[in-house]
Wavefront OBJ file of the C-alpha trace (Angstrom):
o trace
v -0.026 0.009 0.125
v 1.354 3.218 -0.939
v 2.102 6.133 2.035
v 1.175 9.595 1.438
v 2.558 12.130 3.371
v 0.064 14.718 4.306
v 1.488 17.997 5.902
v -1.289 19.969 8.044
v -0.305 23.477 9.358
v -2.836 23.783 12.126
v -6.661 23.624 12.180
v -8.668 26.237 10.312
v -8.632 28.724 7.078
v -7.369 31.530 8.760
v -4.773 30.398 10.950
v -3.923 26.483 10.081
v -4.960 24.034 7.507
v -8.198 24.440 5.192
v -10.397 22.034 6.755
v -12.186 21.095 3.765
v -9.007 20.675 1.614
v -7.153 18.726 4.013
v -10.335 16.196 4.672
v -10.941 16.005 1.104
v -7.198 15.232 0.667
v -7.452 12.551 3.256
v -10.669 10.728 1.665
v -9.249 10.874 -1.699
v -6.063 9.146 -0.770
v -8.158 6.407 1.198
v -10.741 5.952 -1.498
v -7.687 5.387 -3.801
v -6.342 2.383 -1.745
v -3.449 4.310 -0.339
v -2.579 5.176 3.250
v -2.304 8.987 4.696
v 0.422 9.713 6.966
v -0.217 12.892 8.738
v 2.420 15.277 10.113
v 2.634 18.746 11.237
v 5.507 21.092 12.687
v 5.410 20.697 16.597
v 5.348 24.569 17.217
v 3.401 27.598 18.227
v 1.129 29.089 15.613
v 1.958 32.538 14.475
v -1.433 33.695 15.560
v -4.974 32.429 16.514
v -7.829 33.401 14.651
v -11.509 33.441 16.125
v -13.285 32.040 12.751
v -16.448 33.161 13.673
v -15.484 36.991 13.939
v -12.559 36.790 11.778
v -10.503 38.556 14.542
v -7.188 37.523 16.572
v -7.590 35.801 19.816
v -5.782 34.450 22.685
v -4.072 32.166 23.826
v -1.379 30.704 21.755
v -1.735 27.210 19.959
v 0.379 24.632 18.846
v 0.039 23.706 15.244
v 0.710 19.849 15.858
v -1.858 19.972 18.558
v -4.373 21.578 16.190
v -3.522 19.657 13.366
v -4.547 16.452 15.566
v -7.864 17.438 15.519
v -8.354 16.966 11.576
v -6.239 13.853 11.671
v -8.501 12.245 14.731
v -5.034 12.318 16.751
v -3.080 9.858 14.167
v -0.336 12.372 13.514
v 3.496 12.910 13.886
v 5.589 15.751 14.398
v 6.966 16.728 10.980
v 10.460 16.422 12.436
v 9.635 12.433 12.239
v 8.961 12.265 8.743
v 11.113 10.571 6.406
v 11.392 10.336 2.754
v 12.334 6.585 2.737
v 9.040 6.028 4.218
v 6.618 7.758 2.058
v 5.824 7.541 -1.609
v 4.813 11.026 -2.004
v 4.084 13.969 -0.238
v 0.914 16.463 -0.201
v 0.654 19.695 1.397
v -3.165 21.057 1.614
v -3.564 25.130 1.762
v -5.229 27.579 4.171
v -3.631 30.412 5.908
v -1.425 28.120 7.887
v 0.611 26.971 4.775
v 1.471 30.945 4.694
v 2.031 31.678 8.325
v 2.905 28.364 9.904
v 4.623 26.379 7.526
v 6.184 29.695 5.980
v 6.199 33.361 6.460
v 4.823 33.998 3.024
v 1.694 36.060 4.497
v 3.901 38.524 6.092
v 7.249 38.532 3.911
v 5.692 37.503 0.590
v 8.670 37.150 -2.018
v 11.143 37.454 0.733
v 9.699 34.746 2.754
v 11.435 31.332 4.265
v 9.862 28.055 4.694
v 9.948 25.640 7.687
v 13.165 24.088 7.718
v 11.697 20.517 8.401
v 8.959 20.933 5.445
v 12.055 22.359 3.186
v 14.376 19.418 4.116
v 11.447 16.534 3.497
v 10.449 18.252 0.297
v 13.944 18.485 -1.051
v 14.422 14.799 -0.077
v 11.131 13.489 -1.626
v 12.255 15.369 -4.855
v 15.846 13.683 -5.083
v 14.416 10.387 -4.532
v 12.079 10.924 -7.371
v 9.047 11.098 -5.559
v 5.669 13.285 -6.371
v 4.644 16.328 -4.755
v 1.172 17.804 -4.651
v 0.463 21.277 -3.112
v -2.671 23.175 -3.476
v -4.281 26.569 -2.652
v -1.564 29.165 -1.426
v 0.969 26.306 -0.273
v 2.245 26.215 -3.802
v 3.942 29.732 -3.032
v 6.447 27.989 -0.957
v 7.775 26.158 -3.908
v 10.022 28.535 -5.240
v 11.741 29.090 -1.595
v 12.286 25.427 -1.401
v 13.871 24.585 -4.901
v 16.597 26.782 -6.563
v 15.096 26.151 -10.130
v 12.293 27.064 -12.097
v 8.908 24.972 -11.568
v 5.776 25.214 -13.431
v 3.096 25.698 -10.710
v -0.570 27.566 -10.155
v -2.218 29.119 -7.505
v -5.096 29.959 -9.683
v -5.894 33.234 -11.585
v -4.967 35.885 -8.973
v -2.733 38.167 -10.761
v -1.230 39.728 -8.292
v 0.076 36.505 -6.309
v 1.012 35.113 -9.459
v 3.302 37.916 -9.945
v 4.647 37.440 -6.637
v 5.507 33.801 -7.507
v 7.120 34.851 -10.592
v 9.247 37.128 -8.962
v 10.379 34.427 -6.558
v 11.235 32.421 -9.692
v 8.343 30.154 -10.510
v 6.644 29.871 -13.831
v 3.040 30.619 -13.010
v 0.322 28.854 -15.029
v -3.266 30.071 -14.871
v -5.589 27.348 -13.870
v -9.197 26.976 -13.319
v -10.565 25.495 -9.926
v -11.249 22.134 -11.554
v -8.081 21.617 -12.839
v -4.324 20.842 -11.957
v -1.036 21.905 -13.344
v 1.828 19.295 -13.749
v 5.440 19.834 -13.697
v 6.005 16.444 -15.113
v 9.732 16.829 -15.168
v 9.685 17.490 -11.341
v 6.760 15.555 -10.410
v 5.056 18.441 -9.046
v 1.193 18.659 -9.124
v -0.632 22.246 -8.075
v -4.407 22.885 -8.030
v -6.060 26.051 -7.003
v -8.554 24.882 -4.561
v -10.004 27.514 -2.133
v -7.830 30.253 -4.128
v -10.824 29.960 -6.383
v -13.375 27.521 -4.922
v -16.862 29.063 -4.189
v -17.867 25.852 -2.508
v -16.561 22.626 -1.166
v -17.841 20.641 -4.255
v -15.434 23.005 -6.470
v -12.520 22.671 -4.294
v -13.147 18.827 -4.431
v -12.774 18.289 -8.199
v -9.273 19.959 -8.373
v -8.031 18.274 -5.502
v -8.922 14.776 -6.349
v -7.555 15.353 -9.706
v -4.686 16.427 -7.916
v -4.624 13.015 -5.439
v -5.217 10.771 -8.506
v -2.134 12.339 -10.373
v 0.313 11.875 -7.656
v -0.619 8.402 -7.039
v -0.192 7.901 -10.974
v 3.501 9.565 -10.758
v 4.352 7.158 -7.613
v 4.394 4.327 -10.405
l 1 2 3 4 5 6 7 8 9 10 11 12 13 14 15 16 17 18 19 20 21 22 23 24 25 26 27 28 29 30 31 32 33 34 35 36 37 38 39 40 41 42 43 44 45 46 47 48 49 50 51 52 53 54 55 56 57 58 59 60 61 62 63 64 65 66 67 68 69 70 71 72 73 74 75 76 77 78 79 80 81 82 83 84 85 86 87 88 89 90 91 92 93 94 95 96 97 98 99 100 101 102 103 104 105 106 107 108 109 110 111 112 113 114 115 116 117 118 119 120 121 122 123 124 125 126 127 128 129 130 131 132 133 134 135 136 137 138 139 140 141 142 143 144 145 146 147 148 149 150 151 152 153 154 155 156 157 158 159 160 161 162 163 164 165 166 167 168 169 170 171 172 173 174 175 176 177 178 179 180 181 182 183 184 185 186 187 188 189 190 191 192 193 194 195 196 197 198 199 200 201 202 203 204 205 206 207 208 209 210 211 212 213 214 215 216 217
């Protein structure tokens, strides 16, 4: 059975993993007969947002503990992830990707990526294993790799320009499709960068998971 690493960044669109994207990813992996192995960095969130009011709130929360809500407790610290035990790696979106897995939300093109995630992603790529990044998560890729990748965050021109400034080739993409960098086995999809509802998000995410699994062969 193929083992697909899924890196979560908390729990909730505004300060962690986008829950719909994460759950659809886990469901698509399971339905494909593969096994999801969840990870998250064991560190404090950059901020905590009240998802009802959309405002900051106290107290501090831990990324791994919050992500465990989505994974039903079946999750490990990102430091424990090993490319030798995984067949592919998928990173859902949500602001956690831009706040906890990186600081793209604050630093934009000058951002840096969580060192554990960067090391794991580079190791997966070096081993010829596929990567799937969705929503805003692809914005981290130009800071992980020192060569140009074909990626998408959808059709947002401002964000696309930032990605190109960082060295990526941005490919505009509708919500229900994926962009594949075949040479590097990197698959991206817009998800909630464009989706108006959960069904729209699911279409592209399911395509991404399916293609990542094909690239495992």
